[in-house]
Backbone as CSV, one residue per row, in Angstrom:
resi,resn,N_x,N_y,N_z,CA_x,CA_y,CA_z,C_x,C_y,C_z
1,UNK,71.946,103.866,30.966,71.409,102.518,30.927,71.651,101.946,29.537
2,UNK,72.006,100.700,29.483,72.219,100.042,28.198,70.859,99.736,27.579
3,UNK,70.654,100.136,26.351,69.388,99.935,25.660,69.357,98.624,24.885
4,UNK,70.453,98.317,24.191,70.521,97.056,23.455,71.962,96.647,23.252
5,UNK,72.147,95.352,22.980,73.449,94.774,22.669,73.298,94.066,21.341
6,UNK,74.263,94.219,20.455,74.243,93.565,19.153,75.523,92.776,18.956
7,UNK,75.380,91.549,18.460,76.540,90.770,18.022,76.351,90.464,16.550
8,UNK,77.457,90.382,15.841,77.401,90.090,14.420,77.412,88.600,14.145
9,UNK,76.827,88.242,13.009,76.824,86.844,12.579,76.815,86.778,11.059
10,UNK,77.593,85.844,10.527,77.566,85.575,9.091,76.561,84.480,8.742
11,UNK,76.043,83.781,9.756,75.067,82.704,9.559,73.952,82.894,10.584
12,UNK,72.954,83.661,10.199,71.863,84.013,11.110,71.113,82.774,11.593
13,UNK,70.906,81.796,10.731,70.161,80.601,11.153,70.945,79.781,12.175
14,UNK,72.261,79.667,12.020,73.080,78.974,13.023,73.042,79.740,14.338
15,UNK,73.107,81.052,14.270,73.029,81.875,15.472,71.666,81.706,16.138
16,UNK,70.615,81.665,15.339,69.281,81.513,15.921,69.147,80.171,16.638
17,UNK,69.669,79.091,16.046,69.621,77.788,16.727,70.311,77.868,18.084
18,UNK,71.465,78.514,18.120,72.226,78.653,19.359,71.443,79.467,20.394
19,UNK,71.042,80.674,20.054,70.377,81.548,21.029,68.977,81.070,21.387
20,UNK,68.271,80.462,20.438,66.950,79.896,20.748,67.048,78.737,21.740
21,UNK,68.225,78.125,21.864,68.408,77.005,22.781,68.374,77.441,24.241
22,UNK,68.599,78.745,24.524,68.573,79.146,25.927,67.892,80.470,26.233
23,UNK,67.855,81.422,25.327,67.256,82.713,25.677,65.750,82.634,25.962
24,UNK,64.958,81.863,25.208,63.541,81.752,25.578,63.341,81.182,26.987
25,UNK,64.243,80.320,27.444,64.156,79.787,28.811,64.370,80.871,29.860
26,UNK,65.002,81.958,29.475,65.225,83.086,30.378,64.139,84.147,30.243
27,UNK,63.107,83.855,29.467,61.982,84.769,29.323,62.016,85.654,28.103
28,UNK,63.027,85.519,27.247,63.129,86.359,26.062,62.180,85.882,24.969
29,UNK,61.562,86.837,24.308,60.796,86.540,23.095,61.735,86.753,21.912
30,UNK,61.402,86.135,20.792,62.260,86.244,19.618,61.438,86.718,18.429
31,UNK,62.045,87.574,17.631,61.452,87.962,16.355,62.582,88.058,15.350
32,UNK,62.251,87.715,14.117,63.264,87.743,13.068,62.752,88.586,11.918
33,UNK,63.639,89.399,11.393,63.304,90.242,10.267,64.437,90.268,9.270
34,UNK,64.318,91.125,8.292,65.319,91.221,7.239,66.694,91.609,7.781
35,UNK,66.730,92.280,8.929,67.997,92.745,9.483,68.526,91.856,10.597
36,UNK,67.954,90.681,10.808,68.473,89.782,11.829,67.437,89.384,12.853
37,UNK,67.930,89.057,14.047,67.097,88.510,15.110,67.103,89.461,16.293
38,UNK,65.939,89.588,16.928,65.809,90.396,18.144,65.287,89.505,19.257
39,UNK,65.986,89.540,20.395,65.529,88.878,21.611,65.214,89.972,22.616
40,UNK,64.021,89.921,23.196,63.615,90.961,24.138,62.816,90.344,25.282
41,UNK,62.958,90.943,26.445,62.146,90.539,27.586,60.805,91.246,27.489
42,UNK,59.743,90.596,27.949,58.422,91.237,27.896,58.413,92.536,28.704
43,UNK,57.658,93.494,28.220,57.522,94.784,28.879,56.035,95.033,29.104
44,UNK,55.670,95.272,30.345,54.272,95.555,30.656,53.854,96.863,29.981
45,UNK,52.622,96.893,29.533,52.122,98.082,28.849,52.270,99.312,29.737
46,UNK,52.790,100.372,29.148,52.960,101.621,29.865,54.246,101.710,30.673
47,UNK,55.108,100.690,30.584,56.377,100.735,31.313,57.535,100.690,30.333
48,UNK,58.701,101.064,30.829,59.915,101.028,30.009,60.668,99.736,30.294
49,UNK,61.411,99.221,29.311,62.222,98.027,29.560,63.297,98.290,30.604
50,UNK,63.590,97.280,31.397,64.636,97.381,32.399,65.929,96.796,31.860
51,UNK,65.818,95.721,31.112,66.997,95.034,30.591,67.164,95.345,29.105
52,UNK,68.381,95.284,28.599,68.575,95.572,27.174,68.062,94.451,26.272
53,UNK,67.638,94.832,25.094,67.345,93.862,24.038,68.672,93.310,23.530
54,UNK,68.599,92.147,22.906,69.791,91.488,22.369,69.535,91.192,20.898
55,UNK,70.401,91.687,20.024,70.254,91.515,18.584,71.398,90.679,18.016
56,UNK,71.072,89.876,17.022,72.063,89.151,16.239,71.828,89.565,14.795
57,UNK,72.837,90.191,14.176,72.641,90.760,12.843,73.861,90.529,11.958
58,UNK,73.629,90.552,10.651,74.785,90.607,9.748,75.463,91.971,9.935
59,UNK,76.699,92.053,9.549,77.399,93.330,9.703,76.804,94.390,8.779
60,UNK,76.856,95.627,9.217,76.307,96.740,8.453,77.117,96.996,7.193
61,UNK,78.448,96.832,7.283,79.310,97.148,6.147,79.522,95.975,5.194
62,UNK,78.948,94.812,5.510,79.078,93.653,4.634,80.364,92.864,4.819
63,UNK,81.284,93.350,5.621,82.517,92.607,5.911,82.175,91.444,6.846
64,UNK,83.038,90.437,6.911,82.755,89.305,7.804,82.584,89.741,9.259
65,UNK,81.652,89.111,9.949,81.464,89.366,11.375,82.642,88.783,12.139
66,UNK,83.063,89.479,13.187,84.167,88.998,14.019,83.790,89.187,15.483
67,UNK,84.140,88.205,16.292,83.932,88.333,17.733,84.932,89.335,18.286
68,UNK,84.491,90.137,19.247,85.377,91.114,19.867,86.307,90.454,20.869
69,UNK,87.572,90.793,20.810,88.542,90.271,21.752,88.352,90.996,23.084
70,UNK,87.920,90.260,24.105,87.621,90.864,25.395,86.165,91.257,25.552
71,UNK,85.356,91.007,24.529,83.937,91.335,24.580,83.151,90.105,25.020
72,UNK,82.194,90.303,25.946,81.359,89.204,26.408,80.003,89.764,26.809
73,UNK,78.958,88.985,26.569,77.608,89.324,27.002,77.194,88.267,28.015
74,UNK,76.657,88.695,29.163,76.259,87.769,30.224,74.750,87.810,30.421
75,UNK,74.175,86.619,30.626,72.747,86.466,30.887,72.574,85.800,32.245
76,UNK,71.679,86.350,33.088,71.472,85.821,34.433,70.317,84.834,34.471
77,UNK,70.529,83.736,35.194,69.490,82.743,35.452,69.123,82.815,36.932
78,UNK,68.235,81.934,37.361,67.833,81.937,38.762,68.451,80.803,39.567
79,UNK,68.972,79.761,38.903,69.522,78.615,39.634,70.773,78.068,38.952
80,UNK,71.553,77.357,39.720,72.728,76.683,39.191,72.315,75.584,38.210
81,UNK,71.235,74.886,38.505,70.743,73.838,37.593,70.379,74.433,36.243
82,UNK,69.842,75.635,36.240,69.503,76.290,34.979,70.765,76.639,34.200
83,UNK,71.805,77.078,34.875,73.082,77.335,34.202,73.560,76.057,33.522
84,UNK,73.513,74.947,34.241,73.961,73.663,33.689,73.120,73.253,32.482
85,UNK,71.802,73.366,32.605,70.908,72.955,31.522,71.093,73.836,30.287
86,UNK,71.230,75.134,30.479,71.366,76.040,29.346,72.730,75.879,28.685
87,UNK,73.753,75.573,29.450,75.076,75.289,28.891,74.977,74.079,27.971
88,UNK,74.357,73.009,28.452,74.209,71.787,27.644,73.384,72.057,26.388
89,UNK,72.293,72.807,26.528,71.437,73.110,25.372,72.185,73.937,24.339
90,UNK,72.962,74.905,24.789,73.713,75.757,23.862,74.787,74.966,23.121
91,UNK,75.429,74.012,23.803,76.425,73.166,23.125,75.765,72.293,22.072
92,UNK,74.621,71.731,22.399,73.884,70.894,21.452,73.440,71.709,20.239
93,UNK,73.197,72.995,20.440,72.703,73.868,19.371,73.821,74.533,18.577
94,UNK,75.061,74.050,18.718,76.130,74.561,17.874,77.128,75.462,18.549
95,UNK,76.976,75.706,19.838,77.947,76.516,20.556,79.153,75.694,20.954
96,UNK,80.176,76.364,21.450,81.353,75.657,21.947,81.618,76.087,23.391
97,UNK,82.209,75.172,24.145,82.480,75.395,25.555,83.691,76.305,25.726
98,UNK,83.521,77.309,26.561,84.618,78.220,26.883,84.868,78.210,28.390
99,UNK,84.128,77.352,29.107,84.264,77.244,30.559,83.060,76.544,31.135
100,UNK,83.234,75.323,31.589,82.133,74.508,32.113,81.442,75.196,33.286
101,UNK,80.194,74.850,33.573,79.492,75.438,34.716,80.228,75.168,36.025
102,UNK,80.310,76.174,36.846,80.927,76.031,38.156,81.237,77.375,38.778
103,UNK,81.799,77.301,39.971,82.249,78.503,40.663,83.630,78.883,40.148
104,UNK,83.969,80.150,40.212,85.277,80.628,39.804,85.956,81.265,41.015
105,UNK,87.191,80.917,41.229,87.913,81.336,42.433,87.942,82.854,42.614
106,UNK,88.013,83.600,41.543,88.147,85.048,41.640,86.855,85.808,41.845
107,UNK,85.719,85.100,41.900,84.424,85.772,42.028,83.801,85.445,43.366
108,UNK,82.701,86.082,43.696,82.025,85.862,44.969,81.573,84.427,45.173
109,UNK,81.275,84.097,46.405,80.916,82.732,46.781,79.650,82.232,46.085
110,UNK,78.748,83.128,45.683,77.481,82.732,45.061,77.517,82.737,43.532
111,UNK,78.618,83.196,42.939,78.672,83.385,41.478,78.981,82.064,40.788
112,UNK,77.931,81.472,40.184,78.018,80.190,39.481,77.834,80.486,37.993
113,UNK,78.769,80.091,37.145,78.795,80.589,35.772,79.306,79.539,34.798
114,UNK,78.894,79.674,33.551,79.512,78.939,32.446,79.802,79.936,31.340
115,UNK,80.738,79.570,30.480,81.110,80.430,29.354,81.001,79.632,28.074
116,UNK,80.482,80.281,27.040,80.239,79.657,25.745,80.727,80.568,24.631
117,UNK,80.885,79.997,23.459,81.061,80.771,22.225,79.897,80.410,21.317
118,UNK,79.284,81.430,20.724,78.241,81.146,19.739,78.912,80.690,18.448
119,UNK,78.142,80.273,17.435,78.766,79.772,16.207,79.694,80.775,15.512
120,UNK,79.521,82.060,15.772,80.383,83.083,15.166,81.627,83.341,16.006
121,UNK,81.635,82.857,17.245,82.767,83.075,18.136,82.535,84.118,19.208
122,UNK,81.331,84.703,19.264,81.019,85.677,20.302,80.965,84.971,21.657
123,UNK,81.576,85.583,22.676,81.623,84.970,24.001,80.379,85.334,24.800
124,UNK,79.784,84.299,25.399,78.548,84.437,26.160,78.751,83.802,27.531
125,UNK,78.276,84.466,28.572,78.264,83.897,29.915,76.815,83.696,30.334
126,UNK,76.571,82.625,31.080,75.275,82.372,31.702,75.592,82.124,33.178
127,UNK,74.956,82.899,34.077,75.327,82.804,35.482,74.128,82.861,36.410
128,UNK,74.360,82.434,37.638,73.396,82.547,38.725,74.132,83.026,39.964
129,UNK,73.497,83.886,40.719,74.037,84.365,42.000,73.001,84.169,43.099
130,UNK,72.328,83.038,43.085,71.236,82.774,44.005,71.789,82.472,45.403
131,UNK,71.566,83.352,46.382,72.109,83.133,47.724,71.448,81.977,48.473
132,UNK,70.328,81.462,47.947,69.639,80.341,48.593,70.180,78.986,48.161
133,UNK,71.140,78.975,47.249,71.744,77.719,46.793,73.109,77.531,47.439
134,UNK,73.642,76.309,47.371,74.982,76.081,47.931,76.001,77.002,47.273
135,UNK,76.980,77.412,48.062,78.056,78.253,47.541,79.312,77.404,47.431
136,UNK,80.353,77.984,46.897,81.591,77.222,46.766,82.248,77.003,48.119
137,UNK,81.716,77.636,49.162,82.257,77.446,50.501,81.459,76.435,51.311
138,UNK,80.337,75.940,50.757,79.497,74.952,51.476,80.114,73.569,51.423
C-alpha cells in the first residue's frame, strides 16, 4: 500500500496556493512545517489511513526541484462538476492546464478527468468515475 507521495517545490508558498485551491475540497487537511506541507485525509481514532498522505517539500539535497517525466499524481472527486470546479480553482491559484475537463477516448465510459501542472511543473490529475452521471456514450 502506498503510504505517502511527495513532490518537490522550490516555492512552497506558490505550491500551497495551488494545492490549497482544491485539496481541502476533497477532504484533505493541511499542515505546514519547516520541511514543507502535508495534506492528509482525516483518520478515525484507532484506525489506519486508507489513502496516502501528500507532501510538498523542498528537495532534500538542495538542488532545484524538477517534475518527473512520466510522473503524475491523481486525486478522485465524486462528480464531474467537482472536476470542473477544481480545475478552474487550480488554474486561478497558479497552475497551468495540461488537459481540460472531459472524457478521454482511451479510458472507460465513466472516467471524467482534467490534467494540471502545479507551479513547479508536477503533473496532477483530478478525476471522477461516478456511474450515476452521464457518460461519454450518453
